[in-house]
ZADO-1210 file (C-alpha; in nm, 4 decimals, padded with zeros to 6 digits):
<atoms>
<atom x="01.1349" y="03.0491" z="01.3264" code="MET" pos="1"/>
<atom x="00.8536" y="02.8771" z="01.5184" code="VAL" pos="2"/>
<atom x="00.4808" y="02.9296" z="01.4746" code="ARG" pos="3"/>
<atom x="00.2287" y="02.7598" z="01.7023" code="GLY" pos="4"/>
<atom x="00.4904" y="02.5214" z="01.8346" code="GLY" pos="5"/>
<atom x="00.5842" y="02.4016" z="01.4825" code="LEU" pos="6"/>
<atom x="00.9102" y="02.5097" z="01.3214" code="ARG" pos="7"/>
<atom x="00.8387" y="02.6712" z="00.9847" code="VAL" pos="8"/>
<atom x="00.9621" y="02.4470" z="00.7002" code="ASN" pos="9"/>
<atom x="01.0198" y="02.1571" z="00.9414" code="SER" pos="10"/>
<atom x="00.9635" y="01.8088" z="00.8038" code="LEU" pos="11"/>
<atom x="00.6440" y="01.7844" z="01.0110" code="ARG" pos="12"/>
<atom x="00.5092" y="02.0791" z="00.8106" code="LYS" pos="13"/>
<atom x="00.6574" y="01.9646" z="00.4816" code="LEU" pos="14"/>
<atom x="00.5340" y="01.6052" z="00.5009" code="GLY" pos="15"/>
<atom x="00.6458" y="01.3042" z="00.2995" code="GLU" pos="16"/>
<atom x="00.4901" y="01.4335" z="-00.0233" code="LEU" pos="17"/>
<atom x="00.6679" y="01.7665" z="00.0123" code="GLY" pos="18"/>
<atom x="00.9993" y="01.5857" z="00.0548" code="ILE" pos="19"/>
<atom x="00.9305" y="01.3766" z="-00.2562" code="ILE" pos="20"/>
<atom x="00.8547" y="01.6904" z="-00.4596" code="ARG" pos="21"/>
<atom x="01.1914" y="01.8397" z="-00.3597" code="ILE" pos="22"/>
<atom x="01.3700" y="01.5215" z="-00.4655" code="MET" pos="23"/>
<atom x="01.1795" y="01.5066" z="-00.7929" code="GLU" pos="24"/>
<atom x="01.2757" y="01.8637" z="-00.8828" code="ARG" pos="25"/>
<atom x="01.6386" y="01.7980" z="-00.7908" code="SER" pos="26"/>
<atom x="01.6698" y="01.4710" z="-00.9859" code="PHE" pos="27"/>
<atom x="01.5037" y="01.6128" z="-01.2969" code="GLY" pos="28"/>
<atom x="01.3382" y="01.4169" z="-01.5798" code="PRO" pos="29"/>
<atom x="01.4885" y="01.1142" z="-01.7515" code="SER" pos="30"/>
<atom x="01.4194" y="01.0193" z="-02.1126" code="ARG" pos="31"/>
<atom x="01.4455" y="00.6511" z="-02.0208" code="ARG" pos="32"/>
<atom x="01.2046" y="00.6688" z="-01.7276" code="ALA" pos="33"/>
<atom x="00.8585" y="00.5671" z="-01.8445" code="VAL" pos="34"/>
<atom x="00.7244" y="00.5682" z="-01.4881" code="VAL" pos="35"/>
<atom x="00.8876" y="00.7996" z="-01.2387" code="GLY" pos="36"/>
<atom x="00.7781" y="00.9819" z="-00.9259" code="PHE" pos="37"/>
<atom x="00.4098" y="00.9713" z="-00.8408" code="GLY" pos="38"/>
<atom x="00.3311" y="00.6026" z="-00.8829" code="ASP" pos="39"/>
<atom x="00.3914" y="00.2837" z="-00.6839" code="ASP" pos="40"/>
<atom x="00.7020" y="00.1902" z="-00.8791" code="ILE" pos="41"/>
<atom x="00.9541" y="00.3270" z="-01.1254" code="SER" pos="42"/>
<atom x="00.9875" y="00.1938" z="-01.4775" code="GLY" pos="43"/>
<atom x="01.2867" y="00.2377" z="-01.7079" code="VAL" pos="44"/>
<atom x="01.2819" y="00.1371" z="-02.0745" code="ARG" pos="45"/>
<atom x="01.5687" y="-00.0983" z="-02.1524" code="ILE" pos="46"/>
<atom x="01.4765" y="-00.2366" z="-02.4957" code="ALA" pos="47"/>
<atom x="01.1842" y="-00.1814" z="-02.7335" code="ASN" pos="48"/>
<atom x="00.8747" y="-00.2098" z="-02.5122" code="HIS" pos="49"/>
<atom x="01.0515" y="-00.3847" z="-02.2251" code="GLN" pos="50"/>
<atom x="01.0615" y="-00.2054" z="-01.8919" code="LEU" pos="51"/>
<atom x="01.2816" y="-00.2698" z="-01.5940" code="ALA" pos="52"/>
<atom x="01.0475" y="-00.2187" z="-01.2995" code="VAL" pos="53"/>
<atom x="01.2134" y="-00.0959" z="-00.9800" code="LEU" pos="54"/>
<atom x="01.0579" y="-00.0789" z="-00.6352" code="LYS" pos="55"/>
<atom x="01.1998" y="00.0088" z="-00.2956" code="THR" pos="56"/>
<atom x="01.0331" y="00.0515" z="00.0408" code="ASP" pos="57"/>
<atom x="01.1712" y="00.0903" z="00.3908" code="MET" pos="58"/>
<atom x="01.0535" y="-00.0451" z="00.7259" code="LEU" pos="59"/>
<atom x="01.1638" y="00.1559" z="01.0318" code="VAL" pos="60"/>
<atom x="01.1242" y="00.0160" z="01.3795" code="GLY" pos="61"/>
<atom x="00.9769" y="00.3231" z="01.5483" code="SER" pos="62"/>
<atom x="00.7104" y="00.3941" z="01.2831" code="THR" pos="63"/>
<atom x="00.6339" y="00.0596" z="01.1177" code="ASP" pos="64"/>
<atom x="00.6640" y="-00.2061" z="01.3893" code="VAL" pos="65"/>
<atom x="00.3623" y="-00.2159" z="01.6242" code="PRO" pos="66"/>
<atom x="00.3722" y="-00.3527" z="01.9805" code="PRO" pos="67"/>
<atom x="00.3920" y="-00.7306" z="01.9911" code="GLY" pos="68"/>
<atom x="00.5349" y="-00.7768" z="01.6409" code="MET" pos="69"/>
<atom x="00.8311" y="-01.0156" z="01.6303" code="THR" pos="70"/>
<atom x="01.1452" y="-00.9417" z="01.4316" code="LEU" pos="71"/>
<atom x="01.0559" y="-01.2230" z="01.1956" code="ARG" pos="72"/>
<atom x="00.7130" y="-01.0718" z="01.1327" code="GLN" pos="73"/>
<atom x="00.8664" y="-00.7258" z="01.0835" code="ALA" pos="74"/>
<atom x="01.1116" y="-00.8576" z="00.8244" code="ALA" pos="75"/>
<atom x="00.8356" y="-01.0407" z="00.6388" code="ARG" pos="76"/>
<atom x="00.6193" y="-00.7268" z="00.6476" code="LYS" pos="77"/>
<atom x="00.9010" y="-00.5365" z="00.4761" code="ALA" pos="78"/>
<atom x="00.8854" y="-00.7900" z="00.1932" code="VAL" pos="79"/>
<atom x="00.5046" y="-00.7735" z="00.1726" code="VAL" pos="80"/>
<atom x="00.5038" y="-00.3930" z="00.1467" code="ALA" pos="81"/>
<atom x="00.7325" y="-00.4043" z="-00.1568" code="ASN" pos="82"/>
<atom x="00.5597" y="-00.6944" z="-00.3306" code="VAL" pos="83"/>
<atom x="00.2189" y="-00.5304" z="-00.2859" code="SER" pos="84"/>
<atom x="00.3177" y="-00.2341" z="-00.5018" code="ASP" pos="85"/>
<atom x="00.4370" y="-00.4666" z="-00.7775" code="LEU" pos="86"/>
<atom x="00.1073" y="-00.6569" z="-00.7508" code="ALA" pos="87"/>
<atom x="-00.0767" y="-00.3311" z="-00.8206" code="ALA" pos="88"/>
<atom x="00.1191" y="-00.2927" z="-01.1441" code="LYS" pos="89"/>
<atom x="00.0708" y="-00.6513" z="-01.2613" code="GLY" pos="90"/>
<atom x="00.4464" y="-00.7102" z="-01.2303" code="ALA" pos="91"/>
<atom x="00.6142" y="-01.0205" z="-01.0891" code="LYS" pos="92"/>
<atom x="00.9313" y="-00.9747" z="-00.8791" code="PRO" pos="93"/>
<atom x="01.2413" y="-01.1458" z="-01.0205" code="TYR" pos="94"/>
<atom x="01.5007" y="-01.0586" z="-00.7567" code="ALA" pos="95"/>
<atom x="01.5574" y="-00.8351" z="-00.4571" code="GLY" pos="96"/>
<atom x="01.8225" y="-00.6629" z="-00.2494" code="LEU" pos="97"/>
<atom x="01.8009" y="-00.5890" z="00.1216" code="VAL" pos="98"/>
<atom x="01.9802" y="-00.3184" z="00.3214" code="ALA" pos="99"/>
<atom x="01.9761" y="-00.3540" z="00.7002" code="LEU" pos="100"/>
<atom x="02.0331" y="-00.0968" z="00.9694" code="GLY" pos="101"/>
<atom x="02.0828" y="-00.2935" z="01.2910" code="LEU" pos="102"/>
<atom x="02.1164" y="-00.1621" z="01.6469" code="PRO" pos="103"/>
<atom x="02.4260" y="-00.3108" z="01.8133" code="PRO" pos="104"/>
<atom x="02.2063" y="-00.4273" z="02.1036" code="THR" pos="105"/>
<atom x="02.0506" y="-00.6974" z="01.8853" code="LEU" pos="106"/>
<atom x="02.1656" y="-01.0540" z="01.9409" code="THR" pos="107"/>
<atom x="02.2726" y="-01.3294" z="01.7037" code="LYS" pos="108"/>
<atom x="01.9320" y="-01.4877" z="01.7615" code="ARG" pos="109"/>
<atom x="01.7652" y="-01.1608" z="01.6606" code="ASP" pos="110"/>
<atom x="01.9615" y="-01.1497" z="01.3351" code="VAL" pos="111"/>
<atom x="01.8612" y="-01.5081" z="01.2584" code="ARG" pos="112"/>
<atom x="01.4976" y="-01.4137" z="01.3185" code="GLU" pos="113"/>
<atom x="01.5242" y="-01.1209" z="01.0765" code="ILE" pos="114"/>
<atom x="01.6931" y="-01.3439" z="00.8192" code="ALA" pos="115"/>
<atom x="01.4163" y="-01.6011" z="00.8602" code="SER" pos="116"/>
<atom x="01.1473" y="-01.3401" z="00.8001" code="GLY" pos="117"/>
<atom x="01.3232" y="-01.2072" z="00.4909" code="LEU" pos="118"/>
<atom x="01.3894" y="-01.5466" z="00.3364" code="SER" pos="119"/>
<atom x="01.0409" y="-01.6716" z="00.4246" code="GLY" pos="120"/>
<atom x="00.8786" y="-01.3706" z="00.2629" code="GLY" pos="121"/>
<atom x="01.0927" y="-01.4014" z="-00.0502" code="ALA" pos="122"/>
<atom x="01.0055" y="-01.7727" z="-00.0833" code="LYS" pos="123"/>
<atom x="00.6366" y="-01.6946" z="-00.0283" code="GLU" pos="124"/>
<atom x="00.6378" y="-01.4635" z="-00.3307" code="TYR" pos="125"/>
<atom x="00.8825" y="-01.6743" z="-00.5306" code="ARG" pos="126"/>
<atom x="01.1859" y="-01.4524" z="-00.5825" code="PHE" pos="127"/>
<atom x="01.5467" y="-01.4668" z="-00.4555" code="PRO" pos="128"/>
<atom x="01.7170" y="-01.2126" z="-00.2341" code="LEU" pos="129"/>
<atom x="02.0582" y="-01.1847" z="-00.3983" code="VAL" pos="130"/>
<atom x="02.2534" y="-00.9402" z="-00.1825" code="GLY" pos="131"/>
<atom x="02.2477" y="-00.6045" z="-00.0108" code="GLY" pos="132"/>
<atom x="02.4185" y="-00.4096" z="00.2658" code="ASP" pos="133"/>
<atom x="02.4385" y="-00.4034" z="00.6455" code="THR" pos="134"/>
<atom x="02.5153" y="-00.1120" z="00.8723" code="ASN" pos="135"/>
<atom x="02.4929" y="-00.0069" z="01.2358" code="GLU" pos="136"/>
<atom x="02.1997" y="00.2177" z="01.3267" code="SER" pos="137"/>
<atom x="02.0146" y="00.3473" z="01.6299" code="ARG" pos="138"/>
<atom x="01.6985" y="00.1555" z="01.5413" code="GLU" pos="139"/>
<atom x="01.5906" y="-00.1266" z="01.3150" code="LEU" pos="140"/>
<atom x="01.5782" y="-00.0380" z="00.9451" code="VAL" pos="141"/>
<atom x="01.4936" y="-00.2889" z="00.6729" code="ILE" pos="142"/>
<atom x="01.5047" y="-00.1480" z="00.3205" code="SER" pos="143"/>
<atom x="01.4208" y="-00.3746" z="00.0297" code="ILE" pos="144"/>
<atom x="01.4596" y="-00.3095" z="-00.3424" code="ALA" pos="145"/>
<atom x="01.2848" y="-00.5324" z="-00.5953" code="LEU" pos="146"/>
<atom x="01.3436" y="-00.5792" z="-00.9674" code="PHE" pos="147"/>
<atom x="01.0848" y="-00.6940" z="-01.2215" code="ALA" pos="148"/>
<atom x="01.0336" y="-00.6908" z="-01.5983" code="MET" pos="149"/>
<atom x="00.7147" y="-00.6060" z="-01.7844" code="ILE" pos="150"/>
<atom x="00.5944" y="-00.5163" z="-02.1322" code="ASP" pos="151"/>
<atom x="00.5421" y="-00.1391" z="-02.1342" code="GLU" pos="152"/>
<atom x="00.2047" y="-00.1838" z="-02.3046" code="ARG" pos="153"/>
<atom x="00.0794" y="-00.3968" z="-02.0142" code="LYS" pos="154"/>
<atom x="00.1893" y="-00.1660" z="-01.7331" code="MET" pos="155"/>
<atom x="-00.1002" y="-00.0552" z="-01.5103" code="ILE" pos="156"/>
<atom x="-00.0608" y="00.2953" z="-01.3689" code="LEU" pos="157"/>
<atom x="-00.2626" y="00.5153" z="-01.1336" code="ARG" pos="158"/>
<atom x="-00.3303" y="00.7603" z="-01.4137" code="SER" pos="159"/>
<atom x="-00.5471" y="00.5796" z="-01.6704" code="ASP" pos="160"/>
<atom x="-00.8881" y="00.5524" z="-01.5007" code="ALA" pos="161"/>
<atom x="-01.1717" y="00.6605" z="-01.7306" code="ARG" pos="162"/>
<atom x="-01.5176" y="00.7995" z="-01.6627" code="VAL" pos="163"/>
<atom x="-01.7607" y="00.5070" z="-01.6442" code="GLY" pos="164"/>
<atom x="-01.5027" y="00.2553" z="-01.5189" code="ASP" pos="165"/>
<atom x="-01.6072" y="00.0352" z="-01.2296" code="ILE" pos="166"/>
<atom x="-01.4239" y="00.0930" z="-00.9012" code="LEU" pos="167"/>
<atom x="-01.3378" y="-00.2389" z="-00.7355" code="ALA" pos="168"/>
<atom x="-01.1322" y="-00.3795" z="-00.4480" code="VAL" pos="169"/>
<atom x="-00.9885" y="-00.7190" z="-00.3553" code="THR" pos="170"/>
<atom x="-01.0887" y="-00.7317" z="00.0122" code="GLY" pos="171"/>
<atom x="-01.2537" y="-00.5773" z="00.3159" code="GLU" pos="172"/>
<atom x="-01.1127" y="-00.2843" z="00.5087" code="PHE" pos="173"/>
<atom x="-01.0610" y="-00.1786" z="00.8679" code="GLY" pos="174"/>
<atom x="-00.9114" y="-00.4864" z="01.0375" code="SER" pos="175"/>
<atom x="-00.5527" y="-00.3613" z="01.0334" code="ALA" pos="176"/>
<atom x="-00.6609" y="-00.0145" z="01.1434" code="SER" pos="177"/>
<atom x="-00.8722" y="-00.1608" z="01.4253" code="ALA" pos="178"/>
<atom x="-00.5867" y="-00.3842" z="01.5387" code="GLY" pos="179"/>
<atom x="-00.3384" y="-00.0969" z="01.5389" code="LEU" pos="180"/>
<atom x="-00.5811" y="00.1277" z="01.7285" code="ARG" pos="181"/>
<atom x="-00.6324" y="-00.1469" z="01.9853" code="ALA" pos="182"/>
<atom x="-00.2575" y="-00.1763" z="02.0370" code="LEU" pos="183"/>
<atom x="-00.1602" y="00.1905" z="02.0231" code="MET" pos="184"/>
<atom x="-00.4462" y="00.3008" z="02.2498" code="ASP" pos="185"/>
<atom x="-00.3719" y="00.0066" z="02.4811" code="ARG" pos="186"/>
<atom x="-00.7253" y="-00.1221" z="02.4518" code="ARG" pos="187"/>
<atom x="-00.6101" y="-00.4808" z="02.4044" code="ILE" pos="188"/>
<atom x="-00.2811" y="-00.6521" z="02.4857" code="LEU" pos="189"/>
<atom x="-00.1007" y="-00.7992" z="02.1820" code="PRO" pos="190"/>
<atom x="-00.1537" y="-01.1569" z="02.2996" code="GLU" pos="191"/>
<atom x="-00.5279" y="-01.0898" z="02.3502" code="LYS" pos="192"/>
<atom x="-00.5875" y="-00.9377" z="02.0075" code="LEU" pos="193"/>
<atom x="-00.8688" y="-01.1245" z="01.8245" code="PRO" pos="194"/>
<atom x="-00.7339" y="-01.3470" z="01.5496" code="ARG" pos="195"/>
<atom x="-00.8699" y="-01.1462" z="01.2508" code="PRO" pos="196"/>
<atom x="-00.7122" y="-00.8275" z="01.3876" code="LEU" pos="197"/>
<atom x="-00.3914" y="-01.0068" z="01.4822" code="SER" pos="198"/>
<atom x="-00.3579" y="-01.1559" z="01.1329" code="GLN" pos="199"/>
<atom x="-00.4148" y="-00.8178" z="00.9693" code="ALA" pos="200"/>
<atom x="-00.1517" y="-00.6453" z="01.1845" code="VAL" pos="201"/>
<atom x="00.1170" y="-00.9088" z="01.2190" code="TYR" pos="202"/>
<atom x="00.0761" y="-01.1238" z="00.9057" code="CYS" pos="203"/>
<atom x="-00.0464" y="-00.9069" z="00.6143" code="PRO" pos="204"/>
<atom x="-00.0576" y="-01.0557" z="00.2656" code="THR" pos="205"/>
<atom x="00.0288" y="-00.9005" z="-00.0696" code="ALA" pos="206"/>
<atom x="-00.2208" y="-00.9851" z="-00.3426" code="GLN" pos="207"/>
<atom x="00.0449" y="-01.0803" z="-00.5975" code="LEU" pos="208"/>
<atom x="-00.1128" y="-01.3804" z="-00.7695" code="ASP" pos="209"/>
<atom x="-00.4522" y="-01.2114" z="-00.7810" code="LEU" pos="210"/>
<atom x="-00.2962" y="-00.8923" z="-00.9185" code="GLY" pos="211"/>
<atom x="-00.1149" y="-01.0839" z="-01.1921" code="LEU" pos="212"/>
<atom x="-00.4312" y="-01.2715" z="-01.2902" code="ARG" pos="213"/>
<atom x="-00.6547" y="-00.9665" z="-01.3212" code="ILE" pos="214"/>
<atom x="-00.3832" y="-00.7701" z="-01.5008" code="ALA" pos="215"/>
<atom x="-00.3609" y="-01.0465" z="-01.7620" code="ALA" pos="216"/>
<atom x="-00.7274" y="-00.9918" z="-01.8572" code="THR" pos="217"/>
<atom x="-00.6546" y="-00.6427" z="-01.9885" code="GLY" pos="218"/>
<atom x="-00.9575" y="-00.5177" z="-01.7951" code="ALA" pos="219"/>
<atom x="-00.7753" y="-00.3034" z="-01.5368" code="ILE" pos="220"/>
<atom x="-00.7361" y="00.0623" z="-01.6335" code="THR" pos="221"/>
<atom x="-00.5692" y="00.1866" z="-01.3130" code="SER" pos="222"/>
<atom x="-00.4509" y="00.0317" z="-00.9901" code="SER" pos="223"/>
<atom x="-00.2982" y="00.1132" z="-00.6528" code="ILE" pos="224"/>
<atom x="-00.2400" y="-00.0823" z="-00.3328" code="ASP" pos="225"/>
<atom x="-00.4221" y="00.0283" z="-00.0172" code="SER" pos="226"/>
<atom x="-00.1288" y="00.0423" z="00.2253" code="SER" pos="227"/>
<atom x="-00.1700" y="00.4198" z="00.2764" code="ASP" pos="228"/>
<atom x="-00.5435" y="00.3838" z="00.3381" code="GLY" pos="229"/>
<atom x="-00.8520" y="00.3428" z="00.1208" code="LEU" pos="230"/>
<atom x="-00.9435" y="00.7132" z="00.1155" code="ALA" pos="231"/>
<atom x="-00.5898" y="00.8288" z="00.0378" code="TRP" pos="232"/>
<atom x="-00.5583" y="00.5753" z="-00.2419" code="SER" pos="233"/>
<atom x="-00.8886" y="00.6797" z="-00.4000" code="LEU" pos="234"/>
<atom x="-00.7734" y="01.0408" z="-00.4030" code="HIS" pos="235"/>
<atom x="-00.4443" y="00.9357" z="-00.5642" code="GLU" pos="236"/>
<atom x="-00.6255" y="00.7624" z="-00.8512" code="ILE" pos="237"/>
<atom x="-00.8617" y="01.0591" z="-00.8911" code="ALA" pos="238"/>
<atom x="-00.5745" y="01.3094" z="-00.8940" code="LYS" pos="239"/>
<atom x="-00.3450" y="01.1153" z="-01.1242" code="MET" pos="240"/>
<atom x="-00.6269" y="01.0229" z="-01.3662" code="SER" pos="241"/>
<atom x="-00.7992" y="01.3633" z="-01.3517" code="ASN" pos="242"/>
<atom x="-01.1348" y="01.2045" z="-01.2645" code="VAL" pos="243"/>
<atom x="-01.3853" y="01.1895" z="-00.9812" code="GLY" pos="244"/>
<atom x="-01.4880" y="00.8810" z="-00.7858" code="ILE" pos="245"/>
<atom x="-01.8242" y="00.7849" z="-00.6402" code="ARG" pos="246"/>
<atom x="-01.8035" y="00.5135" z="-00.3747" code="VAL" pos="247"/>
<atom x="-02.1370" y="00.3362" z="-00.3316" code="GLU" pos="248"/>
<atom x="-02.0299" y="00.0847" z="-00.0686" code="HIS" pos="249"/>
<atom x="-01.7350" y="00.0611" z="00.1693" code="VAL" pos="250"/>
<atom x="-01.6651" y="-00.3057" z="00.2520" code="PRO" pos="251"/>
<atom x="-01.5940" y="-00.2845" z="00.6257" code="VAL" pos="252"/>
<atom x="-01.4710" y="-00.6091" z="00.7812" code="SER" pos="253"/>
<atom x="-01.6797" y="-00.7774" z="01.0515" code="ALA" pos="254"/>
<atom x="-01.3767" y="-00.7649" z="01.2825" code="ALA" pos="255"/>
<atom x="-01.3490" y="-00.3865" z="01.2426" code="ALA" pos="256"/>
<atom x="-01.7215" y="-00.3436" z="01.3065" code="ARG" pos="257"/>
<atom x="-01.7001" y="-00.5566" z="01.6192" code="GLY" pos="258"/>
<atom x="-01.4044" y="-00.3622" z="01.7553" code="PHE" pos="259"/>
<atom x="-01.5697" y="-00.0281" z="01.6769" code="ALA" pos="260"/>
<atom x="-01.8934" y="-00.1301" z="01.8497" code="ASP" pos="261"/>
<atom x="-01.7082" y="-00.2549" z="02.1587" code="SER" pos="262"/>
<atom x="-01.4744" y="00.0410" z="02.2076" code="TYR" pos="263"/>
<atom x="-01.6599" y="00.3403" z="02.0679" code="GLY" pos="264"/>
<atom x="-01.4817" y="00.3895" z="01.7356" code="TYR" pos="265"/>
<atom x="-01.6345" y="00.4696" z="01.3973" code="ASN" pos="266"/>
<atom x="-01.6055" y="00.1595" z="01.1804" code="SER" pos="267"/>
<atom x="-01.6345" y="00.3587" z="00.8562" code="LEU" pos="268"/>
<atom x="-01.3446" y="00.5820" z="00.9620" code="ASP" pos="269"/>
<atom x="-01.1373" y="00.2737" z="01.0445" code="LEU" pos="270"/>
<atom x="-01.2009" y="00.1381" z="00.6942" code="ALA" pos="271"/>
<atom x="-01.1504" y="00.4642" z="00.5041" code="LEU" pos="272"/>
<atom x="-00.8709" y="00.6339" z="00.6914" code="TYR" pos="273"/>
<atom x="-00.6615" y="00.3525" z="00.8348" code="GLY" pos="274"/>
<atom x="-00.3931" y="00.1893" z="00.6250" code="GLY" pos="275"/>
<atom x="-00.1413" y="-00.0937" z="00.6607" code="GLU" pos="276"/>
<atom x="-00.3702" y="-00.3130" z="00.4499" code="GLU" pos="277"/>
<atom x="-00.2465" y="-00.4577" z="00.1243" code="TYR" pos="278"/>
<atom x="-00.5591" y="-00.4945" z="-00.0869" code="HIS" pos="279"/>
<atom x="-00.5691" y="-00.3742" z="-00.4451" code="LEU" pos="280"/>
<atom x="-00.7904" y="-00.0845" z="-00.5493" code="ILE" pos="281"/>
<atom x="-00.8583" y="-00.0906" z="-00.9220" code="VAL" pos="282"/>
<atom x="-01.0707" y="00.0669" z="-01.1904" code="THR" pos="283"/>
<atom x="-01.2102" y="-00.1753" z="-01.4455" code="VAL" pos="284"/>
<atom x="-01.3399" y="-00.1440" z="-01.7987" code="ASN" pos="285"/>
<atom x="-01.7114" y="-00.2194" z="-01.7416" code="PRO" pos="286"/>
<atom x="-01.7287" y="-00.4409" z="-02.0513" code="ARG" pos="287"/>
<atom x="-01.4545" y="-00.6623" z="-01.9068" code="LEU" pos="288"/>
<atom x="-01.5535" y="-00.6607" z="-01.5398" code="PHE" pos="289"/>
<atom x="-01.6984" y="-01.0117" z="-01.5533" code="ARG" pos="290"/>
<atom x="-01.3711" y="-01.1466" z="-01.6988" code="ALA" pos="291"/>
<atom x="-01.1677" y="-00.9689" z="-01.4304" code="ALA" pos="292"/>
<atom x="-01.3918" y="-01.0996" z="-01.1526" code="ARG" pos="293"/>
<atom x="-01.3652" y="-01.4521" z="-01.2892" code="LYS" pos="294"/>
<atom x="-00.9853" y="-01.4243" z="-01.3031" code="ALA" pos="295"/>
<atom x="-00.9917" y="-01.3102" z="-00.9394" code="ALA" pos="296"/>
<atom x="-01.1965" y="-01.6178" z="-00.8428" code="SER" pos="297"/>
<atom x="-01.4758" y="-01.3898" z="-00.7234" code="GLY" pos="298"/>
<atom x="-01.2477" y="-01.1897" z="-00.4907" code="LYS" pos="299"/>
<atom x="-01.2939" y="-00.8682" z="-00.6865" code="LEU" pos="300"/>
<atom x="-01.5937" y="-00.6651" z="-00.5690" code="ARG" pos="301"/>
<atom x="-01.7400" y="-00.3519" z="-00.7224" code="ALA" pos="302"/>
<atom x="-01.7750" y="-00.0627" z="-00.4759" code="ILE" pos="303"/>
<atom x="-01.8350" y="00.2380" z="-00.6991" code="GLY" pos="304"/>
<atom x="-01.7788" y="00.4123" z="-01.0287" code="ILE" pos="305"/>
<atom x="-01.5407" y="00.6616" z="-01.1893" code="VAL" pos="306"/>
<atom x="-01.7061" y="00.9970" z="-01.2589" code="THR" pos="307"/>
<atom x="-01.6226" y="01.3388" z="-01.3981" code="GLU" pos="308"/>
<atom x="-01.3535" y="01.5245" z="-01.2057" code="ARG" pos="309"/>
<atom x="-01.5975" y="01.7893" z="-01.0821" code="SER" pos="310"/>
<atom x="-01.7773" y="01.5276" z="-00.8725" code="PHE" pos="311"/>
<atom x="-01.4717" y="01.4817" z="-00.6492" code="GLY" pos="312"/>
<atom x="-01.4255" y="01.1744" z="-00.4286" code="VAL" pos="313"/>
<atom x="-01.7586" y="01.1073" z="-00.2625" code="ARG" pos="314"/>
<atom x="-01.9417" y="00.8423" z="-00.0664" code="LEU" pos="315"/>
<atom x="-02.2983" y="00.7874" z="-00.1834" code="SER" pos="316"/>
<atom x="-02.4507" y="00.5317" z="00.0486" code="GLU" pos="317"/>
<atom x="-02.7949" y="00.4945" z="00.2036" code="GLY" pos="318"/>
<atom x="-02.9318" y="00.7930" z="00.0176" code="GLY" pos="319"/>
<atom x="-02.6694" y="01.0297" z="00.1606" code="ARG" pos="320"/>
<atom x="-02.3761" y="01.1858" z="-00.0232" code="VAL" pos="321"/>
<atom x="-02.0672" y="01.2970" z="00.1691" code="SER" pos="322"/>
<atom x="-01.7138" y="01.3976" z="00.0848" code="ARG" pos="323"/>
<atom x="-01.4363" y="01.1446" z="00.1469" code="ILE" pos="324"/>
<atom x="-01.1481" y="01.3388" z="00.2967" code="LYS" pos="325"/>
<atom x="-00.7949" y="01.2995" z="00.1656" code="MET" pos="326"/>
<atom x="-00.6628" y="01.1426" z="00.4822" code="LYS" pos="327"/>
<atom x="-00.4385" y="00.8441" z="00.5327" code="GLY" pos="328"/>
<atom x="-00.0876" y="00.7537" z="00.6384" code="TRP" pos="329"/>
<atom x="00.1827" y="01.0066" z="00.5523" code="GLU" pos="330"/>
<atom x="00.5224" y="01.0067" z="00.7195" code="HIS" pos="331"/>
<atom x="00.6129" y="01.3197" z="00.9207" code="PHE" pos="332"/>
<atom x="00.2442" y="01.4221" z="00.9438" code="ARG" pos="333"/>
<atom x="00.1594" y="01.2260" z="01.2586" code="ARG" pos="334"/>
</atoms>
């Protein structure tokens, strides 16, 4: 049955979150799973308070590789996306597996480029890739699974933010969104993309060392990475922690502001509703914020506060209060 050009119960209507809910109901609960569906990673208790931390993420050519990105950069990006979620938990990767779906039209040189990106990314974040699988596919697929270990008592989830906590981030927002808009809307050719936008799109960085350092302070009450967008991530923390969030300042990058001014975009929308950035969004015990900021070498900036749930997720800036919509990147909802 079709309504308004959209097949009822199609994946476009269901969305990624709807698919995950179906899987979650089908798999059922596990007594050993301390962290299951709904967070960045999964955690399984293996002994006393020790958790095996498991993370997998997939890069697909048609949805995750923008114009101008090399195969090496795409393979490295697949590594970064996985490591970033571990960084948000304060967990260090110990080893990884990689599964490749490769179109038969690729060349030996292409495969070497993919291998170089994978090995380079793994060396960058100091873990070995120890095996995996390869198959033929219609488009490029790079799926990585990472393994880590952590003390259960030190695990940082999305669900433990408390009223009065300080909301903080590890970087500025909007550069990746601006770069992607420039490419997808054909505003700027890939080779002409300004360096800050090019770096954000083609060479993103996971904040692993910073995440490990601030986690070690014990100051972080909840954490998420920003790859699905700042606004979406704020709503995830609010929902999982049953709190509200008041954002008092959105740190928009100068590169995003410049692009927005030149091409008629809204720089605040680029920063809030973009994605493909790998900063950490955290809530911090206010008594320990100074220690966390020191551990982050000053790269942790306060942008708001955790409030009662009834407040919702709001932007209070320049004397105006507005609702931050729950928008961001979700597969099948394009």
